[in-house]
N, C-alpha and C positions, 0 to 999 in steps of 0.2 A: 192135815187139818186145813180146810179151805177158809180163807178169811177174805171178806170184801174189803177192797182198798178204798179209803176215802178219796173222793174226787180230787181233792187238793194234792194228794200224793201222786195221782196218775200223771199229772202234768209235769212232775219232776223228771220224767224219763227223757225229756228232750234237752235237758241242760247239757249233757255230755254223753259220749258213747258208752263209757263205763262209769256207772254211778255207784258211790259208796254211801250207804245209810246205816248208822250204827244204832240209833234209838228209835222208838216208835212214836206214835202220836201222843200229844199231851193236850188234854182238853183245857185245863186251867181256867174253867169258867163255871160260875154258878148258873146253870142253865134254867133255873126257875125264873131268872130275869131274862134279859134278851141276849141270846148267844151272839157273839162270844164275850159280852160284857161281864164284869165281876162285881158283885156287891160285897164290899169290904168295909172295914172300919179303920179310921186313922191312916188311910192311904198306904196299906200294906198288902203284899201279895205273896202267897206261897208258890214257889216254882221248883220244878224237879230237875235233877241232874243224874240221868240214868247211868252215865259212864262211871260215876263214883258212888252211886247208890244213895244219894242224899236229897233231902227236901230242905229248901232254903226260904226263909222269910225275909223279903226285901222291904225296907222301910222307905216309903216314898218321900218323907219329909227330909231325912238326912242323907238319902241316897247311899245307905249302908246296909250291910247284912245284919238283921236283927236276931236271927237264929239260924243255926246250921245243924240239922239233925240227920244222923246216919239211920236210914230207914231200911236198907237192905244191902245185899252184896253189890260191889261194883260190877258193871256190865249188865245191869238189869234194864229192861224196857219199862220205864215208869210213866204214869199219867197222873198229874196233880189236879185235884179239884178242891173247892173251898166253900165253906159256909161260915160267914162272919170271919173270925180270926182262926178258926179251926181248919187245919189242912188234912186232906185225905190223899193217899197215894195208892194207885193201883199198879201192882207189879204184873205186867203182861207176860213176863217170862215165867214167873213162879205161880201165876194164878192166885194172887193173894191181895188183900187190902189192909192198909195200915192207917190209923188215925193219929194225928199229932195235935195235942191240946194247944190252943193258941195262947193260953195264959201261962201254963206250967212248962210247955215244951215237952211234956211226957208223951211217949209213944206206946201204942198198944203192940202186942204181939201180932204178927201177920195173921189175919183171918182168912181162911181159904175161901175161894169162890169156885164155881163149877169147874172141874178139871178140864183143861183145854179151852176154857172160855175167855181167858184173860185178854187175848188179842182181839176179841169181838165184843167186849163189854163196854157199855156206856154207864156212867156213874152219875147219880144225882143226889148230893147231900142236902139235907134240910135240918132244921133245928131239932126235930124229933126222931128222924129216921134217915137212913141212907138207902136209896133205891138203886137197883142195878137191873139193866136189861141185857140179856144175852141176845145180840142181834142176829145170831145164827139159829138158835133154837127157839127164840121168842119167849123164854122164861123171864118173867118179871118178878123180882125178889125184893122184899123189904127186910132191913136189918136195923138193930138198935144203933142209934147215932153215936153212943159212947162206947159200948162194948163190942159192936159189930156182930153180935150174935144174930143169926137169922130169925125172923119173926114170921116167915111164911112166904109163899110165892104162888103165882098164877101163870098158866101158859097163855100167851097172847096169840100164838100161831102166826108169827110174822117172821120175815127175813129182811133185814135192813142193813144199811151202811152204818158203821159204828158212830160216825160223827154227825149223823142227821137227826136222830130223835131229840126232842126237846121236852122240857117240863115247865109248865107255866106257874104263876104265883100261887095257884090253888092246888098244886100238886097233880094236875092233869098231865099225863104222859101222852105225847103225840108222836106217831111213827108213820113213815111211808113204807108200805109193804112192797119190796122190790119184786116179789113173785107175782102178785095179783094186780098191782096198781091201786090197791085200796088204801084209804086213809084210816088208820086205826088209832083209837085213844082209849085210855084207861082212867076211870074216875069213879069214886065211890064204891070201889070193889068190883066194878063191872067193866067188861070189854064192850066198846062201841066201834062201829066202822061205817064208812061210806064207800060204796063200790066204785071202782074205776075213777078215782079222784085225781089220778096223775098217770104219767107215762113212765113205766119202770126204766131206770137208767138215765132219765133225762130231767128228773124233778129234784128240787131242793126245798127243805123245810126250815123255817126260822120263826122267831117270835118278833112281833113289832106292835108297840102300843099295848102290850099285854095279851095279844091275840096271835094265834098261829097264822102263818101265811105260806103259800106254796108258789114257787116259781117253776114253771114247766117250759123248758126250752123247746121241746118238740111241739107243744101247742102254742108256744110263743105268748104265754099269758102269765100274769101274776094274780093270785086270788087271796083275799083277806077272809078269814073264817071267823064264825062265832063259836061259842063254847059247845055247840051241838054239831060242829063240823060243817055247817052250812056256809055257802059263799055269800058274803054280805056286800063285797065290792070286788071288782076285777078291772084290770087294765092291760092293754097290749104291751109287750116287751119286744124290742127289736133285737132278738137273738136268733142265731141260726140253730136249727136242730142239731143236738149233740155238741154245741159249743161249750167250752170249758169255762165255767163261772164259779164264783164263791159268793154265797148269799148271807147277809146278816140284816138286822133291822134296828130302827131307832126305838128307844124306850118311851119317849114322851109323846110320840105321834105315830100314826100308821104310815110309815115310810120305809121302803126297802133300799138297801145299799148292795148293789150287785157289782162285784169286781169281774171285769171282762178281760181275761188274759190275752186273747187273740188280738183284740183291738187296742189293748193298753189303755183302758178307760174305766171310770167308775160311773155306773148308772145310778142316779138318785131318782127313785120312783115313788111319788106321793099318791096314795089312794084317794085323798080328797081332791087333788088336782087331776087325777085320772091320766097321768102321763109320766114319762121318764125323761130326765135331763142328762145327757152324756157329758162327763167332765174328762177331757183328755189328760192322761198322765204323761209318761215319757216313752211311749211305744210299747209294743208287745212284751210280755214277760210271763212270769209264773205267779200270778197274784193270789193272795189269800183273802180271807174274810176281813172286811173293813171293821174297824173298832171306832165307836163314836165317843167323843168327849165334848160335851156342850154342843157348840155349833161347828165343831171341827170333826173331821174323820181322818183316821190313819189307815192307810192301805199297805200291807206288806208285799214286797216282791221277792220271792224266794230265789229267783234266778240271779239276782244281783246283790242280795243282802241289804236292799234299800227299804226305806219307809217313805211313802208319799203322804203329805199332809194337805188335806183339802178343806177349803173354806166353804161350808154349805150355804152361807148367806149370799156370798158373791159368786157361787158356782165356779170356782177356779182352783187350780193347783197353787197352794200357798208356798210350799217348800218340799224339798226331798232331802233325806238324810241317809248317809251311808253308815248303817249300823254295823255291818260286817263286810270284810274285804273278800268275800267268797260266796258262792251259792250256799244257802243254808235255810232249812225249814224252821224258822224261829217262830216263837209265840208272841202274841200281843194280848195284854190284859189291861183293862181300863179301871181307873179309880180316881175320884176327886180331882178331875182336870188334868190327870197325868196318865200316861200309858207306860206300863211295864213291858219291857221286851226281854226275851230269854232264849238262849240257845241251849236246848237240853243235852247237847253232845259236847259242850265245852264249859269253861268257867265264865263265859261272857254273858252278861245281862246288863240291864240299865233302865233308865227312866227317860221318857220322851214327853216333852210338854206339848200342848196344843199350838204353841208358837214355834216349835221346832228345836227347842233346847234339848241337848242330849247330855245325860250324866251317866257314864258307864259305871258298872259295878262288877267286880270280880267275886263270884260266889264262893270260890275256894282257891286255895293255893295249888296250882296244877302240879307242883313238885311234891307237895305233901297235902293231898286232899283231905286227909283225916284231921289236919290241924284246925282247931277251932270248933270241932263238932261238939254238940251238947251231950254231956253224959246222961244216960238214962238209968237212974238207980232202979235195981230190982228187975230189970228187963234184960233177958239174955240176948246173945248174938242171934241175928236172923237165921244163922245156920247156912251150911254150904249149899250152893246150887247143885243140881244134878250133874254128875260127871260122866264122861265116857272113857272107858278103858283106863290105861295107866297102871304102872307097877307101884304098889304102895311101899315097896322096899322091905328089907328084912331086918334092919337095925340101923343104929346111928352111923353116920358117915362124917368124918372131919369136915369142917367148913372149907369151901373152895372159893374164897374171894367174896364179892358182894353177895349178900343173901337175898333170896326171893322175898318180895313184899307181898301185900295183898293182891288179889286178882284185880285186873284193870281192863277197862274197855277203851281207854283213851289211846292206847298204843297199837291198836289193830283195827283194820277196816276191811270190808269186803268189796272186792272189785268184780263186777259182773260184766261179761262181754258175750255177744256184741252189744246188748242193752239189757235193761231190767224188765222188759216185757216181750212177749212173743206168742207163738201159737203152740197148741198141743203137739208134742213130738219134737219141737225145736230143741237143739242142743245148746246149752249154756256152759260157758267156762267161768268158774268161780274161783277166785284166788284170795287168800288171806294175806294182807299186806301190813307189814309193820310201818309205823309212822316215824319220821325223823330218823334217828340212828338205831331204832329198835328192829331187830331181825325176827323172823318167824321160822322155827325149826320143825314144827309139826302142828297138825290141826285135825279136829274132829268136827264133822258137819251133820246137821239135820236139815231137811228140806221142806218140812211141813206136810209131807205126803207119806210119812212113815219110813222113808228111805234114809240111810245114813252113808257116810263115806269118811275116809281118812286121807290126809295129805294136805300140803300147803296149797296145791292147786288141784281142783277136781272138775269133772264134767257131769252134767245132770240133764235129764229130760223129764218133763211132767206129762203124765198120761191123761190128765183131765183139766178142764178149765177152772179157774179160780185165782185167788190171790194167796200166795204162799209166803210164809215167813221162813227165811233161811237163817239159821243160827250157826255160829262157828265158835269153838273153844280152841284157842291157839296157844302153843307153847312158845314163849318169847325168849329172846336171847338174854333178857334181864333175869331169867329164872321165874318170872311171873307167868300167870295164865291170863291171856287177854280174851275177852268175849265181845262179839259184835253180832248185829242182826241187820238184815235187809229184807225187802219185800220184792217179790217177782209176780207180775200180773200175766196170767196165761189165758188166752182166748181160744175158743173153739173155732173150727174151720167155718162154721155157719154164722159166726158172730158178724154183725155189720162192721164195715170199716170205720175207723175213727182217725182224725187228724190230731196228732200230739202237738206239733208245732210246725210253722213255716220257717225255713232257714234261708237267709240271704248272706252270702259270703263274698266279700267282707261285709261286716255288719253295716258299715257306712260306705256304700260304693262311691266311686269318683267318676266324674264325667270323662268319657273316652276310654275307660278301662273296664274289662269284662267283669261282670258279677255273676256268680253261680247261684241259682235259685232252685231249692229242693224242699222236700217235706219229710218229716218223720211220721210214719203211719203205723197204726196198730189195728187189731181186729182182723176180720176175715178178708178173703181175697176181694179185690176190686176189679170192676170191669171197664172202668174209664176214668181218666183224669182230664180236667179242663182248667188250664191256667190262664189268667189274664193279668197284665200289668197296665195300669191306667194312671195317666198324669193329668195335669190341669187341662191339657188340650184334648183329652180323650184317650182311647186305648192305644198303646204303643207296641204291644207284642202279645201273642197268645202261644200256647204250647199244649201238647198232650203227652209230653215225655215226663218220666219221674223226676228228671233233673235237666235243666237247660241253662245256657248262658245268655246274657244280654248286656250290650254296651249302651249305657245311657248317654244320650246326646246333650242333655241339658240338666242343670242342677234343679233341685226342688224336691217336693214331696210326692211320692207315688204310692199307689195302693196295689199290693200284690194279693191276688185272690185265687184260691184253689177250690174246686168242687170235685169230690170223689164219689163215684157211684159204685155200689155193690148190690146186685139184685134190685130190689125195689127201693133201696135206701140211697139217698144222696146227702152227703154232709158237706158243709162249706166252712171255710175259715179265711180270714183276710188279715192283713197287717199293713201298716204304713212303713215306707222306707224313705229315708232322707238321703238324697244324692248330693255329695259335696262337689265343689268346683274342681276342675282339673288341678292336679298338684303343681306346686312351684317347681321350676326347673333349676336344679342345683348347679352351682359353679364352685371352683376351688375357693376356700376361705370363707364361704357363706356361713352366716349364723342363722340357722333355720328355726322358725317359730310357728310354721304351719306345715301341713303335709307337703312333701317335696319328692322329686323323682330325678334320677339320672337318666338323661336321654342319650348319652354317649360315654365311652370310657374317658376318665379324667386322670391326667398326670399333673400333680400339684407340686408347686415349689414353695407353698406357704407352710408355716409351722404346724398348722392344723388343717387337715383336708376339709372337714365339715364339722361344725359345732351345732348340736341340738340344744337349744336353750329355752324350751317351753314344754308344757304338758300337752298331752293329747296330740302327739305328732307322730306321723309315720314317714320314715325315710325309705323310699323304695329304690333300691339300686337297679332294679329293672333289668337284671341279667348282666349289668356292666361291671367294670372294674375301676376302683378308686386306688390310685397308686401315687408314689412320689418320685421325683427325679434325682433324689439323693438318699442313699442308704447310710451315709455316714452321719448325717445330722439326726438329732434326737427328735424326730417329727412324729406327730400323732395323726392317725387316719381319721377316726370319728370320735368326737368327744361329746358325751352326754353329761351335762352339768345341771343338777337340780331337776325339778319337775317330776312328773309321773305319767304313766300310760304312754310310754314311748316304744315304738316298734322300728327296728331296722331289719330289712328283709331283702332276699333275692339278689345276691350279688357277691362280689369279691373285694376285699380290702387287703392290699399286699405291699411289701417292701418298707412300710413304716416301722420305725423302732418300736412303737406301741400301736397296735392295730386299732383296737376299740377300747376306750377309756370311759368308765362310768363312775360318777361320784355324786353322793348326796342325792340319790334319786330313788324312785320306787316304781315297781310294776313295769320293768323294762324287758322287752322281748327281742331276742336276736333269732331270726327265723330264716333258714336256708341261706346262711351267710358263710363264706369261707374267708377267714382272716389268717393270712400268712405273715408272720413277723420275721425278724432277722434270724438267719440260720447260724451266724457266727457265735463264738463263745461270749455270751453277754447275759449275765443273770440279773440285770437291772431293768430289762425291758421284756414285754410279754405280748402275745397275740391279743389277749383281753385282760383287763384289770377292772376290779370293782372295789370301791371304798364307800363305806356307810350307805350301802345300797340294799334296799329291801325288795325281795322277790324279783331277782334277775332270772329270766327264763332263757335258756339257750336251746333252741329246738332245731333238729335236723341240720346242724351246722358243723363246720370243721374249724378248730382252732389249732394252728400249727406254727411252732416257733422253737428256737433253742430252749426256751422255757415258755410253755404255752399260756399259763394263766397265773394270776395272783388275785385272790379274793380276801379282803381283810376288813378290819375296823367294823365288826358287827354286821357284815353283809350276809344275806341269805340268797343262795344260788341253786338253781336246779337245771341240770343239763339233761335233755331227753333226746335220744336218737342221734347223738352227736359224737364226733371224734375229737378228742383232745390229745395231741401227740407232740412229743418233744425230742430233744437230742439224747443220745446215749452217753454223753459226756458226764463225768462225775460232778461237774459244776452246774449242770442243768437242774434247777430246783423250781418246782411249782408250789404254790402256797394256798392254804385255807386257814387264815390266822386271825387272832385277836377276837375271840368270841363270835366267829362266823359259823355258818352252817352251809355245807356243800353237799349236794345230792346229785348222783350221776345214775342215769337209767338208760338201758337199751342202747349202748354205744360202745366206744373204744376209749380207754384211758391208758395211755402209754407214755410214761415219763420216767426219768432216771430216779429222781427223788421227789417225794411229795411230803411236805412238812406243814405243821400248823404254827410254827414260830412260838406261839404263846398258848397258855392253858385256856380252856373254855370253848374251843371249837370242836365241831363234830363233822365227820365225813361218812357218807353212806354211798355204797355202790350196789346196784341191783340189776341183774340181767345184763351185766357188762362183760366185755373182754378187758382184762386188766393185766398190764405188764409193768411192774415197778420194782426197783431194787430195794429202796428204803421207803417204807410207807408209814405215814402218820405220826412221826415223833412230835411230841408237843401237843397232840390232839387229846381232848378229853375222852372221846370214844370214836372208834372206827368200826363200821359195820359193812361187811361185804356178803351179799347173799345171791344165790342163783346165778353165779357168774363163772366164767372161765378164767383161771388165774395163772400167771407166772409171777409169783410174789416172793421176794427175797427175805424181807424182814418186816413184820408188822409191829409197830412200836408205840401205839397209843397207850394212854393210861388203861383203857379197857378195849380189848380187841375181840370182835365178834365175827366169826367166819362160819357161815352155815350154808349148806346145800350148794356148795361150789364144786367145780372140777379143776384140779391142779394139773397143769400140762407136763410137769416133771422137769422143766428146763432150769428151774431154780430150786434151791433148798430153802424151805420156809423156816426161818429162825424166830423163835419166841424167847425173848430175854427181858428180864427186869420188870415186866408188866403183867397185868392180869389178862387172861384169855378165856374165851368160850369157843371151842372149835368142834362143830357137830354136823353130822350128815353130809360130809364132804367125800369126794372120791379123789385120792392121790394115785395117779397112774403113771407107771414107767418112768420113775424119777431117775435122772442120770447118776445120782448118788443116793444119799438118804433123802427121804421125802420131807421129813420134819425133824428139827432138833429143838428140844426144850432145854434151856440153859440159863445160867446167870440170874437166879432169883425170880424167874418167871413162875407164875402160879395160876391155876384155873382148872378147867374141865375139858378133857378130850374124850368125846363120846360119839358113838354111832357112825364113825368114819370107816372108809375102806382104803387100805394101803395095799396097792397091787403092783407087783413087778418092779419095785425099786431095785437098782443095781446093788446098793448096800442095804443096811437095815431099813425097814419102813419108817421106824421112829427111833431116835436116840434121845434118852434123857440123861444129861450129863452136867451136873452142877460143880464137879470138882470141889474146890474149897469154898465156893461162893454159894450161899443159900440163905433164904429168908426164914428164920425159925418161926414156927407157928402157922406158916402158910401150907397149902395143900395143892398137890397136883393129882387129880383123879383121872385115871385112864380106864374107861369102861365101855363095854358093848361095842368095841371096834372089831373089824375084820383085818387080819394080816395074811396075805396070800401071795406066794410066789416071789418073795423078796430075797435079796442077798446073792443072786447068781451072777452079777455083772462085773465084779471087780475083785482083784486079788488083794487090795488094800485092806488091812485088818483094822484100820483106824475107826471106821464107821460100821463095822460089823457085817454079819451075814444072816441076820435074824429078822423075824417079824418085828419084835420090840426088843430093844436093848436098853437096859438101865444100868448105869455105872456111877460109882463114886458118890453115893448118897449116904451121908453120915447120920447118926441118930439124932444129932442136935440141929439138923438142917430141916429143909422142907419135907413134909410128909407126902410120900407117893403112895397112892392107893391104886391097886391093879385088880380089876374085877370084871367078870362077864365078857371077856374078850375071846375071840375065836380065831385060831391060827391054822393055816393049812399050807403044806407044800413049800415052806420056806427052806433056804439052803441049809441052815443048821438048826438053831433053836426057834421054836415058835415065840416063846418069851424067854429072854435071857437076862436074869438079874445077876450081875456079877457078884462073886463071893465078897463078903464084907460090906455089901450095899444094903441099906435098910429100906424095905418097902412094907406096906400093909397088904397082905393077901386077902382081898375081899371075897374070894371064892367065885365059882361059876365060870372060870376060864377053861377053854378046851383046846386040844391039839389034834391034828390029823395030818399025817404024811410029813411031819417035821422030823428029820433024821434023829435029832437029839432031844425031841420033846420040849419040855419046859424046865427051866432052872430058876430056883429062888421063889417060885410060886407053884402051887399044885394045879395041874391041868387035867381035867377029865378027858375022856376019849371023845373026839368030835365026830 
């Protein structure tokens, strides 16, 4: 199914190389007024939370949740609209519409809309009826406002972008036809049109002063229309053809509000004045539609999570507020001098006043999202979403630890590479990623073009142009099913080129240091590029390369401009760049409060080599080494104390007792740094430590010491592409403790012992090489996925090991705690590959145990067992095990189960397949109690199976 992607979403492609989008668009506006404003009563707004399937009423007076209604399954793509205090929610996943009464909070059953039209539907509620327009087929439908029963429909024969059509106060529907360039409107039961009223792909429609208006960037004009579609006033607009803008209008006068992402400005265009006034914001971004409250305007920036507040009377930026600490496509809805903001993919929402006051609201408890939802008497459950595959099972199975909860979309996202847009025939890699400590063991995909696939990571090519919705249903390590959606834009080879964004790295260049200038392009092939960089004194450099470097000689503001030519089309985009002064030169003992750089290696005799004591500071080691002249003293290399947005990059810190120390800070990045601590037996010092630090990022770095790291006291740390290595001594211990979160991706984690010290911490490793003897004791949950492992013991309260390869050098021991071990390959173990013992319980499924010298798996509780718990061993492969040792202690079988008594843990064995093991495929020792779940097979095992029935494999 091809879906047109709203222009606001197309600009999101430039935020990062791989973009994850879980929920779809949310209109959230009564479009009979001026989009995107909302006409409400008593300062209240309905907002959607697709990840948990809820509609929430926010009370603007108290800044609290007034109602929380479960409208559909978690993982739905929801759009909320509103008339008065009555809320409506369109489920774009299930092609259905639900009404929630503003007074009683009662919800209707989901009313179906045209099959497959949910993603392309625009919805307009009124007091008497709800109107819907399928922007792909052009079908315009009227339904009863209370029952949602269809009352009839007419074909308008248009093809439009879903967020562009508007409806005025007299219920006239206005649409821009993207195929013909016509303006189409419906009123009084009749279709009307004006031919070639706009340029397809370059025009935007809004309402201002109660009348429709068109902004056409190709024609560089803005036109105000009357009720017959005729132009009454026009004015020139300083916009480049194809420039990315978002358009809204004032309700009290004929005035347009144009958010210009490339230039980072708001254009205020008055039809009475006949001109536009630019108001600079804070540089280029991904700006959304401005929302007006009185004489103030709020402009969202999806790239930064900020909102800009503009004073229209004084034509200036009044304030900017950081609503979210990440890129997020949030909604803005206005009412009674307040603006409601909402992230449809999380629990975060709130209220923003015209003066800049922010009052956050949590829409639901993320740990228990169903908590506080309004009961709906007499109305059944929305019913299950469509599923793909899966074995429904043949009967009850004893519980295996934590039980699956309802489906969720908060724990899974879609990673798309190389980006979320491309050309027909391009290959895309799509990966289902668990968030936090949640792993993904399997996934089913649809791509919006009729194709399907299975696997946690898949590749796909689209054979035609369009905007496609990718859906994934993922099996999570928690036992839940997570759902996510993303959109991919595919252009044809003959499409004109477009500029997504201009990229300057670093974002704030410094005098005397090279900056890299490039662009992200989409659309068809281009025939020429023309760059220019201009300062106060005129042009300083030009280039025709896709990417080039430039060294700025003076600080100040520069304009970077790119023109791209393809065929007869040329598109342009520009942005301003602020060049900072040359960084301060660092010396031993310095307390750094501005950007600083090492110009030579430093050997320090001070207690601290360098202290960073401010926010927005970059310390560039510049390829040099910071070291100390004494390894016996307890000296520290670099200390970051307080502050936020600190970067340490490009160099080496060595010989200090503590290499890098971070405390009471936020948003700290360690990039391309090698920190080498003391190699001698000392477990009190580390290459890097963090305490009470939020969002510490370690990128492409090496942390090496006797004990390489300690992260605790509520810190959150992510290491990507980095090596963290320590000593093989039993005394070498690294930590992630005291309610901290530690995530490791795409690197090496090699330490003797890794503990959490106290309850409440989580550890996640994905696409790592991991070598650890004792892993995660004291952790609440430890998750390892898609990695190569040499793991001796995994001892978190909950251990999740999925889709890994075990190298066989260590015996994986599971004892005392819960586990989920699935989809792994255990190959050529020096002894047994896995031993389950000492009251451990959980699920072992879908693994491959190949070539272990002893038995592939030993289950041996002896006299220790936890009554009432279950070990399920299902759907595993055991092949070629038991040939490498004469020791009888650990068996010569595929699976060996010994010493399980009737009053101990329940062991269920089912659906396993054994082949060519030395003795038994499955060997349940006499006197051992197991539950034979059936479906086991044997082939080439000399003694077949004992204790369970195995069919022929």
